[in-house]
N, CA, C, O and the ligand as a Tripos MOL2 file, in Angstrom:
@<TRIPOS>MOLECULE
protein
  301   299    76     0     0
PROTEIN
NO_CHARGES

@<TRIPOS>ATOM
      1 N           0.8630   -1.1860   -0.0100 N.3       1 MET1
      2 CA          0.0160    0.0040    0.0280 C.3       1 MET1
      3 C           0.9060    1.2410   -0.0230 C.2       1 MET1
      4 O           2.0320    1.2330    0.4740 O.2       1 MET1
      5 N           0.3850    2.3000   -0.6290 N.am      2 GLU2
      6 CA          1.1790    3.4920   -0.8460 C.3       2 GLU2
      7 C           0.9170    4.5830    0.2040 C.2       2 GLU2
      8 O          -0.2460    4.8490    0.5070 O.2       2 GLU2
      9 N           1.8830    5.1820    0.7350 N.am      3 CYS3
     10 CA          1.7570    6.2630    1.6490 C.3       3 CYS3
     11 C           1.0980    7.4900    0.9910 C.2       3 CYS3
     12 O           1.5590    7.9610   -0.0480 O.2       3 CYS3
     13 N          -0.0290    8.0250    1.6300 N.am      4 PRO4
     14 CA         -0.7160    9.1100    0.9850 C.3       4 PRO4
     15 C           0.0640   10.4330    1.0710 C.2       4 PRO4
     16 O          -0.3150   11.4110    0.4270 O.2       4 PRO4
     17 N           1.1300   10.4690    1.8470 N.am      5 HIS5
     18 CA          1.9060   11.7160    2.0110 C.3       5 HIS5
     19 C           3.1650   11.7940    1.0730 C.2       5 HIS5
     20 O           3.3780   12.7770    0.3640 O.2       5 HIS5
     21 N           3.9800   10.6960    1.1160 N.am      6 CYS6
     22 CA          5.2140   10.6820    0.3280 C.3       6 CYS6
     23 C           5.1640    9.6810   -0.8180 C.2       6 CYS6
     24 O           6.0500    9.6790   -1.6720 O.2       6 CYS6
     25 N           4.1720    8.8550   -0.8480 N.am      7 HIS7
     26 CA          3.9610    7.8090   -1.9000 C.3       7 HIS7
     27 C           4.9340    6.7000   -1.7990 C.2       7 HIS7
     28 O           5.0970    5.9210   -2.7380 O.2       7 HIS7
     29 N           5.6190    6.6030   -0.6290 N.am      8 GLY8
     30 CA          6.5210    5.4720   -0.3350 C.3       8 GLY8
     31 C           5.6400    4.2570    0.0030 C.2       8 GLY8
     32 O           4.4130    4.3280   -0.0670 O.2       8 GLY8
     33 N           6.2810    3.1630    0.3660 N.am      9 GLU9
     34 CA          5.6100    1.9010    0.7130 C.3       9 GLU9
     35 C           5.1950    1.9500    2.1630 C.2       9 GLU9
     36 O           6.0030    2.2960    3.0250 O.2       9 GLU9
     37 N           3.9240    1.6040    2.4590 N.am     10 LEU10
     38 CA          3.4580    1.5110    3.8210 C.3      10 LEU10
     39 C           3.6460    0.1000    4.3680 C.2      10 LEU10
     40 O           3.4940   -0.8730    3.6290 O.2      10 LEU10
     41 N           3.9620   -0.0170    5.6050 N.am     11 GLU11
     42 CA          4.1940   -1.3300    6.2980 C.3      11 GLU11
     43 C           2.9530   -1.6290    7.1440 C.2      11 GLU11
     44 O           2.5560   -0.7930    7.9560 O.2      11 GLU11
     45 N           2.3340   -2.8000    6.9710 N.am     12 ALA12
     46 CA          1.1210   -3.1470    7.7390 C.3      12 ALA12
     47 C           1.5330   -3.4570    9.1700 C.2      12 ALA12
     48 O           2.5940   -4.0330    9.4090 O.2      12 ALA12
     49 N           0.6860   -3.0720   10.1170 N.am     13 GLY13
     50 CA          0.8970   -3.3510   11.5360 C.3      13 GLY13
     51 C          -0.3280   -2.9740   12.3120 C.2      13 GLY13
     52 O          -1.4140   -2.8260   11.7510 O.2      13 GLY13
     53 N          -0.1460   -2.8060   13.6890 N.am     14 ASN14
     54 CA         -1.2240   -2.5120   14.4970 C.3      14 ASN14
     55 C          -0.8180   -1.4960   15.5880 C.2      14 ASN14
     56 O           0.3160   -1.5030   16.0660 O.2      14 ASN14
     57 N          -1.7620   -0.6330   15.9640 N.am     15 ILE15
     58 CA         -1.6180    0.2190   17.1750 C.3      15 ILE15
     59 C          -2.1150   -0.6390   18.2700 C.2      15 ILE15
     60 O          -3.2320   -1.1480   18.1790 O.2      15 ILE15
     61 N          -1.3270   -0.8420   19.3440 N.am     16 ILE16
     62 CA         -1.6590   -1.7890   20.3850 C.3      16 ILE16
     63 C          -1.8040   -1.1070   21.7290 C.2      16 ILE16
     64 O          -0.9250   -0.3450   22.1300 O.2      16 ILE16
     65 N          -2.8750   -1.3600   22.4200 N.am     17 SER17
     66 CA         -3.0700   -0.8860   23.8250 C.3      17 SER17
     67 C          -3.0930   -2.0770   24.7410 C.2      17 SER17
     68 O          -3.8950   -2.9800   24.5030 O.2      17 SER17
     69 N          -2.3070   -2.1510   25.7370 N.am     18 PRO18
     70 CA         -2.2390   -3.3130   26.6210 C.3      18 PRO18
     71 C          -3.5170   -3.5250   27.4330 C.2      18 PRO18
     72 O          -3.8070   -4.6660   27.7930 O.2      18 PRO18
     73 N          -4.3080   -2.4660   27.7420 N.am     19 ARG19
     74 CA         -5.4840   -2.5460   28.5740 C.3      19 ARG19
     75 C          -6.7400   -2.0080   28.0600 C.2      19 ARG19
     76 O          -7.7680   -2.6750   28.1760 O.2      19 ARG19
     77 N          -6.7470   -0.8120   27.4770 N.am     20 ASP20
     78 CA         -8.0000   -0.1120   27.2030 C.3      20 ASP20
     79 C          -8.2290   -0.0650   25.6740 C.2      20 ASP20
     80 O          -7.3250   -0.2550   24.8610 O.2      20 ASP20
     81 N          -9.4970    0.2010   25.3570 N.am     21 PRO21
     82 CA         -9.7640    0.4860   23.9330 C.3      21 PRO21
     83 C          -8.9960    1.7550   23.4870 C.2      21 PRO21
     84 O          -8.5660    2.5740   24.3000 O.2      21 PRO21
     85 N          -8.8480    1.8670   22.1460 N.am     22 ILE22
     86 CA         -8.0380    3.0340   21.6360 C.3      22 ILE22
     87 C          -8.9950    4.0370   21.1230 C.2      22 ILE22
     88 O          -9.9410    3.7010   20.4120 O.2      22 ILE22
     89 N          -8.7600    5.3090   21.4810 N.am     23 PHE23
     90 CA         -9.6240    6.4290   21.1310 C.3      23 PHE23
     91 C          -8.8930    7.4350   20.2220 C.2      23 PHE23
     92 O          -7.6670    7.5440   20.2500 O.2      23 PHE23
     93 N          -9.6470    8.1310   19.4550 N.am     24 TRP24
     94 CA         -9.1140    9.3550   18.8300 C.3      24 TRP24
     95 C          -9.9230   10.4940   19.3360 C.2      24 TRP24
     96 O         -11.1510   10.4250   19.3890 O.2      24 TRP24
     97 N          -9.1930   11.6310   19.7390 N.am     25 CYS25
     98 CA         -9.8490   12.8040   20.2550 C.3      25 CYS25
     99 C          -9.3370   14.0040   19.4690 C.2      25 CYS25
    100 O          -8.1560   14.0360   19.1230 O.2      25 CYS25
    101 N         -10.1990   15.0170   19.1660 N.am     26 PRO26
    102 CA         -9.6920   16.2390   18.5490 C.3      26 PRO26
    103 C          -8.8060   17.0080   19.5340 C.2      26 PRO26
    104 O          -8.9310   16.8350   20.7470 O.2      26 PRO26
    105 N          -7.9370   17.8300   19.0290 N.am     27 ASN27
    106 CA         -7.1260   18.6600   19.8490 C.3      27 ASN27
    107 C          -7.9520   19.4130   20.8790 C.2      27 ASN27
    108 O          -9.0350   19.9070   20.5650 O.2      27 ASN27
    109 N          -7.4450   19.5050   22.1170 N.am     28 GLY28
    110 CA         -8.1490   20.1880   23.2100 C.3      28 GLY28
    111 C          -9.1220   19.2830   23.9790 C.2      28 GLY28
    112 O          -9.6470   19.6920   25.0150 O.2      28 GLY28
    113 N          -9.3620   18.1050   23.5070 N.am     29 GLU29
    114 CA        -10.2520   17.1230   24.1620 C.3      29 GLU29
    115 C          -9.4150   16.0610   24.7930 C.2      29 GLU29
    116 O          -8.3030   15.7900   24.3410 O.2      29 GLU29
    117 N          -9.9500   15.4260   25.8780 N.am     30 LYS30
    118 CA         -9.2270   14.3770   26.5240 C.3      30 LYS30
    119 C         -10.1980   13.1600   26.7420 C.2      30 LYS30
    120 O         -11.3990   13.3190   26.9640 O.2      30 LYS30
    121 N          -9.6200   12.0000   26.6660 N.am     31 ALA31
    122 CA        -10.4210   10.7750   27.0340 C.3      31 ALA31
    123 C         -10.2370   10.5460   28.4510 C.2      31 ALA31
    124 O          -9.1340   10.1920   28.8670 O.2      31 ALA31
    125 N         -11.3030   10.7290   29.2970 N.am     32 GLY32
    126 CA        -11.1500   10.5900   30.6930 C.3      32 GLY32
    127 C         -10.9740    9.0940   31.1020 C.2      32 GLY32
    128 O         -10.9720    8.1990   30.2560 O.2      32 GLY32
    129 N         -10.8330    8.8730   32.3820 N.am     33 PHE33
    130 CA        -10.5460    7.5290   32.8820 C.3      33 PHE33
    131 C         -11.7240    6.5450   32.6060 C.2      33 PHE33
    132 O         -11.5250    5.3640   32.3210 O.2      33 PHE33
    133 N         -12.9810    7.1100   32.7100 N.am     34 PHE34
    134 CA        -14.2180    6.2900   32.5080 C.3      34 PHE34
    135 C         -14.9210    6.7580   31.2380 C.2      34 PHE34
    136 O         -16.1510    6.8110   31.2110 O.2      34 PHE34
    137 N         -14.2150    7.0810   30.2390 N.am     35 THR35
    138 CA        -14.8110    7.6250   29.0240 C.3      35 THR35
    139 C         -15.6940    6.5470   28.3570 C.2      35 THR35
    140 O         -15.2810    5.3980   28.2000 O.2      35 THR35
    141 N         -16.9200    6.9510   27.9690 N.am     36 THR36
    142 CA        -17.7850    6.0690   27.2470 C.3      36 THR36
    143 C         -17.7290    6.4910   25.7190 C.2      36 THR36
    144 O         -17.3870    7.6260   25.3870 O.2      36 THR36
    145 N         -18.0500    5.6020   24.8970 N.am     37 ALA37
    146 CA        -18.0460    5.8950   23.4360 C.3      37 ALA37
    147 C         -18.9600    7.0650   23.1780 C.2      37 ALA37
    148 O         -18.5740    7.9660   22.4340 O.2      37 ALA37
    149 N         -20.2210    7.1120   23.7810 N.am     38 ARG38
    150 CA        -21.1670    8.1870   23.5620 C.3      38 ARG38
    151 C         -20.5930    9.5420   24.0640 C.2      38 ARG38
    152 O         -20.7080   10.5640   23.3880 O.2      38 ARG38
    153 N         -19.9950    9.5180   25.2240 N.am     39 GLY39
    154 CA        -19.3780   10.7670   25.8150 C.3      39 GLY39
    155 C         -18.2940   11.2900   24.9290 C.2      39 GLY39
    156 O         -18.1760   12.4970   24.7140 O.2      39 GLY39
    157 N         -17.4940   10.3800   24.4090 N.am     40 LEU40
    158 CA        -16.3750   10.8170   23.5180 C.3      40 LEU40
    159 C         -16.9580   11.3800   22.2040 C.2      40 LEU40
    160 O         -16.4490   12.3710   21.6780 O.2      40 LEU40
    161 N         -17.9880   10.7710   21.6920 N.am     41 GLU41
    162 CA        -18.5850   11.2280   20.4380 C.3      41 GLU41
    163 C         -19.1950   12.6230   20.6460 C.2      41 GLU41
    164 O         -19.1740   13.4340   19.7200 O.2      41 GLU41
    165 N         -19.7210   12.9140   21.8000 N.am     42 ARG42
    166 CA        -20.2280   14.2690   22.0520 C.3      42 ARG42
    167 C         -19.1310   15.3050   21.9690 C.2      42 ARG42
    168 O         -19.3930   16.4620   21.6420 O.2      42 ARG42
    169 N         -17.9180   14.9100   22.2560 N.am     43 ARG43
    170 CA        -16.7810   15.8660   22.2250 C.3      43 ARG43
    171 C         -15.9940   15.7660   20.9250 C.2      43 ARG43
    172 O         -14.8840   16.2870   20.8200 O.2      43 ARG43
    173 N         -16.5940   15.0700   19.9020 N.am     44 GLY44
    174 CA        -16.0210   14.9940   18.5540 C.3      44 GLY44
    175 C         -15.0680   13.8750   18.3400 C.2      44 GLY44
    176 O         -14.4950   13.7900   17.2540 O.2      44 GLY44
    177 N         -14.8440   12.9830   19.3090 N.am     45 GLY45
    178 CA        -13.9850   11.8560   19.2120 C.3      45 GLY45
    179 C         -14.6970   10.5840   18.8150 C.2      45 GLY45
    180 O         -15.9080   10.5530   18.5930 O.2      45 GLY45
    181 N         -13.9050    9.5430   18.7360 N.am     46 PHE46
    182 CA        -14.5280    8.2030   18.4970 C.3      46 PHE46
    183 C         -13.5230    7.0800   18.8830 C.2      46 PHE46
    184 O         -12.3250    7.3150   19.0430 O.2      46 PHE46
    185 N         -14.0480    5.9150   19.0150 N.am     47 ARG47
    186 CA        -13.1480    4.7510   19.3520 C.3      47 ARG47
    187 C         -12.5810    4.2140   18.0270 C.2      47 ARG47
    188 O         -13.2770    4.1630   17.0130 O.2      47 ARG47
    189 N         -11.2840    3.8110   18.0650 N.am     48 LEU48
    190 CA        -10.7090    3.1000   16.9940 C.3      48 LEU48
    191 C         -10.9400    1.5920   17.0780 C.2      48 LEU48
    192 O         -10.7600    0.8540   16.1090 O.2      48 LEU48
    193 N         -11.3550    1.1580   18.3010 N.am     49 THR49
    194 CA        -11.5710   -0.2650   18.4810 C.3      49 THR49
    195 C         -12.8640   -0.4470   19.2760 C.2      49 THR49
    196 O         -13.3000    0.4940   19.9400 O.2      49 THR49
    197 N         -13.4760   -1.5950   19.2320 N.am     50 ARG50
    198 CA        -14.5840   -1.9060   20.0350 C.3      50 ARG50
    199 C         -14.1070   -1.9360   21.5140 C.2      50 ARG50
    200 O         -12.9060   -1.9370   21.7820 O.2      50 ARG50
    201 N         -15.0390   -1.9600   22.4340 N.am     51 SER51
    202 CA        -14.6270   -1.8850   23.8370 C.3      51 SER51
    203 C         -13.8080   -3.0470   24.3200 C.2      51 SER51
    204 O         -13.0550   -2.8780   25.2790 O.2      51 SER51
    205 N         -13.9010   -4.2570   23.7040 N.am     52 PHE52
    206 CA        -13.1720   -5.4040   24.1100 C.3      52 PHE52
    207 C         -11.8950   -5.5920   23.3150 C.2      52 PHE52
    208 O         -11.1270   -6.5080   23.6100 O.2      52 PHE52
    209 N         -11.6520   -4.7920   22.3580 N.am     53 GLU53
    210 CA        -10.4780   -4.9430   21.4700 C.3      53 GLU53
    211 C          -9.3530   -4.0120   21.9110 C.2      53 GLU53
    212 O          -9.5970   -2.9240   22.4340 O.2      53 GLU53
    213 N          -8.1160   -4.4590   21.6920 N.am     54 ARG54
    214 CA         -6.9500   -3.7320   22.1200 C.3      54 ARG54
    215 C          -5.9670   -3.3680   20.9510 C.2      54 ARG54
    216 O          -4.8990   -2.7930   21.1660 O.2      54 ARG54
    217 N          -6.3830   -3.7290   19.7360 N.am     55 THR55
    218 CA         -5.4680   -3.4350   18.6260 C.3      55 THR55
    219 C          -6.2650   -2.7620   17.4710 C.2      55 THR55
    220 O          -7.4020   -3.1430   17.1910 O.2      55 THR55
    221 N          -5.6600   -1.7830   16.8280 N.am     56 ALA56
    222 CA         -6.2800   -1.1220   15.6810 C.3      56 ALA56
    223 C          -5.2900   -1.2220   14.4980 C.2      56 ALA56
    224 O          -4.1220   -0.8550   14.6180 O.2      56 ALA56
    225 N          -5.7770   -1.7140   13.3870 N.am     57 GLU57
    226 CA         -4.9540   -1.9010   12.2290 C.3      57 GLU57
    227 C          -4.4850   -0.5500   11.6770 C.2      57 GLU57
    228 O          -5.2830    0.3740   11.5150 O.2      57 GLU57
    229 N          -3.2110   -0.4480   11.3980 N.am     58 ALA58
    230 CA         -2.6100    0.8370   10.9440 C.3      58 ALA58
    231 C          -1.3770    0.5150   10.0710 C.2      58 ALA58
    232 O          -0.8070   -0.5740   10.1420 O.2      58 ALA58
    233 N          -0.9990    1.4900    9.2610 N.am     59 TRP59
    234 CA          0.1380    1.2760    8.3490 C.3      59 TRP59
    235 C           1.1400    2.3890    8.6830 C.2      59 TRP59
    236 O           0.7900    3.5480    8.9060 O.2      59 TRP59
    237 N           2.4050    1.9620    8.7020 N.am     60 TYR60
    238 CA          3.5020    2.8630    9.0270 C.3      60 TYR60
    239 C           4.4120    3.1650    7.8490 C.2      60 TYR60
    240 O           4.8120    2.2560    7.1230 O.2      60 TYR60
    241 N           4.7340    4.4070    7.6600 N.am     61 CYS61
    242 CA          5.6570    4.8190    6.6230 C.3      61 CYS61
    243 C           7.0030    5.1450    7.2800 C.2      61 CYS61
    244 O           7.0940    6.1090    8.0390 O.2      61 CYS61
    245 N           8.0400    4.3640    7.0030 N.am     62 ARG62
    246 CA          9.3190    4.6530    7.5040 C.3      62 ARG62
    247 C          10.0480    5.7940    6.9600 C.2      62 ARG62
    248 O          11.0200    6.2730    7.5440 O.2      62 ARG62
    249 N           9.5850    6.2540    5.8180 N.am     63 THR63
    250 CA         10.1800    7.3980    5.1580 C.3      63 THR63
    251 C           9.7770    8.7040    5.8050 C.2      63 THR63
    252 O          10.6450    9.5450    6.0400 O.2      63 THR63
    253 N           8.4820    8.9240    6.1110 N.am     64 CYS64
    254 CA          8.0680   10.1190    6.6940 C.3      64 CYS64
    255 C           7.5840    9.9270    8.1270 C.2      64 CYS64
    256 O           7.0340   10.8650    8.7050 O.2      64 CYS64
    257 N           7.7670    8.7430    8.7240 N.am     65 ASN65
    258 CA          7.3990    8.4810   10.1160 C.3      65 ASN65
    259 C           5.9780    8.8260   10.4320 C.2      65 ASN65
    260 O           5.6950    9.4580   11.4500 O.2      65 ASN65
    261 N           5.0690    8.4140    9.5610 N.am     66 ARG66
    262 CA          3.6220    8.6900    9.8870 C.3      66 ARG66
    263 C           2.8480    7.3690    9.9700 C.2      66 ARG66
    264 O           3.1840    6.3930    9.2980 O.2      66 ARG66
    265 N           1.8320    7.3610   10.7880 N.am     67 LEU67
    266 CA          0.9240    6.3000   10.8470 C.3      67 LEU67
    267 C          -0.3420    6.6510   10.0350 C.2      67 LEU67
    268 O          -0.7810    7.8010   10.0470 O.2      67 LEU67
    269 N          -0.9070    5.6940    9.3540 N.am     68 THR68
    270 CA         -2.1340    5.9200    8.5200 C.3      68 THR68
    271 C          -3.1470    4.9010    8.9670 C.2      68 THR68
    272 O          -2.8340    3.7110    9.0010 O.2      68 THR68
    273 N          -4.3490    5.3160    9.3110 N.am     69 VAL69
    274 CA         -5.4480    4.3980    9.6480 C.3      69 VAL69
    275 C          -6.5730    4.7540    8.6560 C.2      69 VAL69
    276 O          -7.2210    5.7940    8.7760 O.2      69 VAL69
    277 N          -6.7790    3.8820    7.6970 N.am     70 PHE70
    278 CA         -7.7240    4.1920    6.6520 C.3      70 PHE70
    279 C          -9.1680    4.0450    7.0320 C.2      70 PHE70
    280 O          -9.9840    4.8310    6.5510 O.2      70 PHE70
    281 N          -9.5490    3.0950    7.8630 N.am     71 ASP71
    282 CA        -10.8930    2.9090    8.3320 C.3      71 ASP71
    283 C         -10.8700    2.9820    9.8420 C.2      71 ASP71
    284 O         -10.8690    1.9330   10.4870 O.2      71 ASP71
    285 N         -10.8530    4.1320   10.4290 N.am     72 ALA72
    286 CA        -10.5260    4.2760   11.8130 C.3      72 ALA72
    287 C         -11.6700    3.9180   12.7980 C.2      72 ALA72
    288 O         -11.4070    3.3680   13.8680 O.2      72 ALA72
    289 N         -12.8810    4.2160   12.4570 N.am     73 LYS73
    290 CA        -13.9940    4.0310   13.4280 C.3      73 LYS73
    291 C         -14.2540    2.5360   13.6860 C.2      73 LYS73
    292 O         -14.2700    1.7100   12.7730 O.2      73 LYS73
    293 N         -14.4620    2.2300   15.0130 N.am     74 ALA74
    294 CA        -14.8000    0.8530   15.3270 C.3      74 ALA74
    295 C         -16.1950    0.5430   14.7430 C.2      74 ALA74
    296 O         -17.0920    1.3870   14.7440 O.2      74 ALA74
    297 N         -16.3390   -0.6810   14.2530 N.am     75 LYS75
    298 CA        -17.5660   -1.0590   13.6100 C.3      75 LYS75
    299 C         -18.6430   -1.3690   14.6560 C.2      75 LYS75
    300 O         -19.7690   -1.7140   14.2980 O.2      75 LYS75
    301 ZN          5.3790    8.5200    3.7660 Zn       76 ZN76
@<TRIPOS>BOND
     1     1     2 1
     2     2     3 1
     3     3     4 2
     4     3     5 am
     5     5     6 1
     6     6     7 1
     7     7     8 2
     8     7     9 am
     9     9    10 1
    10    10    11 1
    11    11    12 2
    12    11    13 am
    13    13    14 1
    14    14    15 1
    15    15    16 2
    16    15    17 am
    17    17    18 1
    18    18    19 1
    19    19    20 2
    20    19    21 am
    21    21    22 1
    22    22    23 1
    23    23    24 2
    24    23    25 am
    25    25    26 1
    26    26    27 1
    27    27    28 2
    28    27    29 am
    29    29    30 1
    30    30    31 1
    31    31    32 2
    32    31    33 am
    33    33    34 1
    34    34    35 1
    35    35    36 2
    36    35    37 am
    37    37    38 1
    38    38    39 1
    39    39    40 2
    40    39    41 am
    41    41    42 1
    42    42    43 1
    43    43    44 2
    44    43    45 am
    45    45    46 1
    46    46    47 1
    47    47    48 2
    48    47    49 am
    49    49    50 1
    50    50    51 1
    51    51    52 2
    52    51    53 am
    53    53    54 1
    54    54    55 1
    55    55    56 2
    56    55    57 am
    57    57    58 1
    58    58    59 1
    59    59    60 2
    60    59    61 am
    61    61    62 1
    62    62    63 1
    63    63    64 2
    64    63    65 am
    65    65    66 1
    66    66    67 1
    67    67    68 2
    68    67    69 am
    69    69    70 1
    70    70    71 1
    71    71    72 2
    72    71    73 am
    73    73    74 1
    74    74    75 1
    75    75    76 2
    76    75    77 am
    77    77    78 1
    78    78    79 1
    79    79    80 2
    80    79    81 am
    81    81    82 1
    82    82    83 1
    83    83    84 2
    84    83    85 am
    85    85    86 1
    86    86    87 1
    87    87    88 2
    88    87    89 am
    89    89    90 1
    90    90    91 1
    91    91    92 2
    92    91    93 am
    93    93    94 1
    94    94    95 1
    95    95    96 2
    96    95    97 am
    97    97    98 1
    98    98    99 1
    99    99   100 2
   100    99   101 am
   101   101   102 1
   102   102   103 1
   103   103   104 2
   104   103   105 am
   105   105   106 1
   106   106   107 1
   107   107   108 2
   108   107   109 am
   109   109   110 1
   110   110   111 1
   111   111   112 2
   112   111   113 am
   113   113   114 1
   114   114   115 1
   115   115   116 2
   116   115   117 am
   117   117   118 1
   118   118   119 1
   119   119   120 2
   120   119   121 am
   121   121   122 1
   122   122   123 1
   123   123   124 2
   124   123   125 am
   125   125   126 1
   126   126   127 1
   127   127   128 2
   128   127   129 am
   129   129   130 1
   130   130   131 1
   131   131   132 2
   132   131   133 am
   133   133   134 1
   134   134   135 1
   135   135   136 2
   136   135   137 am
   137   137   138 1
   138   138   139 1
   139   139   140 2
   140   139   141 am
   141   141   142 1
   142   142   143 1
   143   143   144 2
   144   143   145 am
   145   145   146 1
   146   146   147 1
   147   147   148 2
   148   147   149 am
   149   149   150 1
   150   150   151 1
   151   151   152 2
   152   151   153 am
   153   153   154 1
   154   154   155 1
   155   155   156 2
   156   155   157 am
   157   157   158 1
   158   158   159 1
   159   159   160 2
   160   159   161 am
   161   161   162 1
   162   162   163 1
   163   163   164 2
   164   163   165 am
   165   165   166 1
   166   166   167 1
   167   167   168 2
   168   167   169 am
   169   169   170 1
   170   170   171 1
   171   171   172 2
   172   171   173 am
   173   173   174 1
   174   174   175 1
   175   175   176 2
   176   175   177 am
   177   177   178 1
   178   178   179 1
   179   179   180 2
   180   179   181 am
   181   181   182 1
   182   182   183 1
   183   183   184 2
   184   183   185 am
   185   185   186 1
   186   186   187 1
   187   187   188 2
   188   187   189 am
   189   189   190 1
   190   190   191 1
   191   191   192 2
   192   191   193 am
   193   193   194 1
   194   194   195 1
   195   195   196 2
   196   195   197 am
   197   197   198 1
   198   198   199 1
   199   199   200 2
   200   199   201 am
   201   201   202 1
   202   202   203 1
   203   203   204 2
   204   203   205 am
   205   205   206 1
   206   206   207 1
   207   207   208 2
   208   207   209 am
   209   209   210 1
   210   210   211 1
   211   211   212 2
   212   211   213 am
   213   213   214 1
   214   214   215 1
   215   215   216 2
   216   215   217 am
   217   217   218 1
   218   218   219 1
   219   219   220 2
   220   219   221 am
   221   221   222 1
   222   222   223 1
   223   223   224 2
   224   223   225 am
   225   225   226 1
   226   226   227 1
   227   227   228 2
   228   227   229 am
   229   229   230 1
   230   230   231 1
   231   231   232 2
   232   231   233 am
   233   233   234 1
   234   234   235 1
   235   235   236 2
   236   235   237 am
   237   237   238 1
   238   238   239 1
   239   239   240 2
   240   239   241 am
   241   241   242 1
   242   242   243 1
   243   243   244 2
   244   243   245 am
   245   245   246 1
   246   246   247 1
   247   247   248 2
   248   247   249 am
   249   249   250 1
   250   250   251 1
   251   251   252 2
   252   251   253 am
   253   253   254 1
   254   254   255 1
   255   255   256 2
   256   255   257 am
   257   257   258 1
   258   258   259 1
   259   259   260 2
   260   259   261 am
   261   261   262 1
   262   262   263 1
   263   263   264 2
   264   263   265 am
   265   265   266 1
   266   266   267 1
   267   267   268 2
   268   267   269 am
   269   269   270 1
   270   270   271 1
   271   271   272 2
   272   271   273 am
   273   273   274 1
   274   274   275 1
   275   275   276 2
   276   275   277 am
   277   277   278 1
   278   278   279 1
   279   279   280 2
   280   279   281 am
   281   281   282 1
   282   282   283 1
   283   283   284 2
   284   283   285 am
   285   285   286 1
   286   286   287 1
   287   287   288 2
   288   287   289 am
   289   289   290 1
   290   290   291 1
   291   291   292 2
   292   291   293 am
   293   293   294 1
   294   294   295 1
   295   295   296 2
   296   295   297 am
   297   297   298 1
   298   298   299 1
   299   299   300 2
@<TRIPOS>SUBSTRUCTURE
     1 MET1         2 RESIDUE 1 A MET
     2 GLU2         6 RESIDUE 1 A GLU
     3 CYS3        10 RESIDUE 1 A CYS
     4 PRO4        14 RESIDUE 1 A PRO
     5 HIS5        18 RESIDUE 1 A HIS
     6 CYS6        22 RESIDUE 1 A CYS
     7 HIS7        26 RESIDUE 1 A HIS
     8 GLY8        30 RESIDUE 1 A GLY
     9 GLU9        34 RESIDUE 1 A GLU
    10 LEU10       38 RESIDUE 1 A LEU
    11 GLU11       42 RESIDUE 1 A GLU
    12 ALA12       46 RESIDUE 1 A ALA
    13 GLY13       50 RESIDUE 1 A GLY
    14 ASN14       54 RESIDUE 1 A ASN
    15 ILE15       58 RESIDUE 1 A ILE
    16 ILE16       62 RESIDUE 1 A ILE
    17 SER17       66 RESIDUE 1 A SER
    18 PRO18       70 RESIDUE 1 A PRO
    19 ARG19       74 RESIDUE 1 A ARG
    20 ASP20       78 RESIDUE 1 A ASP
    21 PRO21       82 RESIDUE 1 A PRO
    22 ILE22       86 RESIDUE 1 A ILE
    23 PHE23       90 RESIDUE 1 A PHE
    24 TRP24       94 RESIDUE 1 A TRP
    25 CYS25       98 RESIDUE 1 A CYS
    26 PRO26      102 RESIDUE 1 A PRO
    27 ASN27      106 RESIDUE 1 A ASN
    28 GLY28      110 RESIDUE 1 A GLY
    29 GLU29      114 RESIDUE 1 A GLU
    30 LYS30      118 RESIDUE 1 A LYS
    31 ALA31      122 RESIDUE 1 A ALA
    32 GLY32      126 RESIDUE 1 A GLY
    33 PHE33      130 RESIDUE 1 A PHE
    34 PHE34      134 RESIDUE 1 A PHE
    35 THR35      138 RESIDUE 1 A THR
    36 THR36      142 RESIDUE 1 A THR
    37 ALA37      146 RESIDUE 1 A ALA
    38 ARG38      150 RESIDUE 1 A ARG
    39 GLY39      154 RESIDUE 1 A GLY
    40 LEU40      158 RESIDUE 1 A LEU
    41 GLU41      162 RESIDUE 1 A GLU
    42 ARG42      166 RESIDUE 1 A ARG
    43 ARG43      170 RESIDUE 1 A ARG
    44 GLY44      174 RESIDUE 1 A GLY
    45 GLY45      178 RESIDUE 1 A GLY
    46 PHE46      182 RESIDUE 1 A PHE
    47 ARG47      186 RESIDUE 1 A ARG
    48 LEU48      190 RESIDUE 1 A LEU
    49 THR49      194 RESIDUE 1 A THR
    50 ARG50      198 RESIDUE 1 A ARG
    51 SER51      202 RESIDUE 1 A SER
    52 PHE52      206 RESIDUE 1 A PHE
    53 GLU53      210 RESIDUE 1 A GLU
    54 ARG54      214 RESIDUE 1 A ARG
    55 THR55      218 RESIDUE 1 A THR
    56 ALA56      222 RESIDUE 1 A ALA
    57 GLU57      226 RESIDUE 1 A GLU
    58 ALA58      230 RESIDUE 1 A ALA
    59 TRP59      234 RESIDUE 1 A TRP
    60 TYR60      238 RESIDUE 1 A TYR
    61 CYS61      242 RESIDUE 1 A CYS
    62 ARG62      246 RESIDUE 1 A ARG
    63 THR63      250 RESIDUE 1 A THR
    64 CYS64      254 RESIDUE 1 A CYS
    65 ASN65      258 RESIDUE 1 A ASN
    66 ARG66      262 RESIDUE 1 A ARG
    67 LEU67      266 RESIDUE 1 A LEU
    68 THR68      270 RESIDUE 1 A THR
    69 VAL69      274 RESIDUE 1 A VAL
    70 PHE70      278 RESIDUE 1 A PHE
    71 ASP71      282 RESIDUE 1 A ASP
    72 ALA72      286 RESIDUE 1 A ALA
    73 LYS73      290 RESIDUE 1 A LYS
    74 ALA74      294 RESIDUE 1 A ALA
    75 LYS75      298 RESIDUE 1 A LYS
    76 ZN76       301 GROUP 0 **** ****
């Protein structure tokens, strides 16, 4: 797969959390200790994984050191 930034080769892998689901939050927002998916969505964020999952598929570009998540929202 091609990096959307530098067009180099992306390496398949996973973002891994040892304990908790993985969230994305806009700048200025925080995922609190007991964050619910609904509470996070009210602040513009979302889960990258379902509540019982600890890995999110992502691709890494070693040329520009960026992670790319093409389908970020948990199903
Ligand atoms: Zn790149």
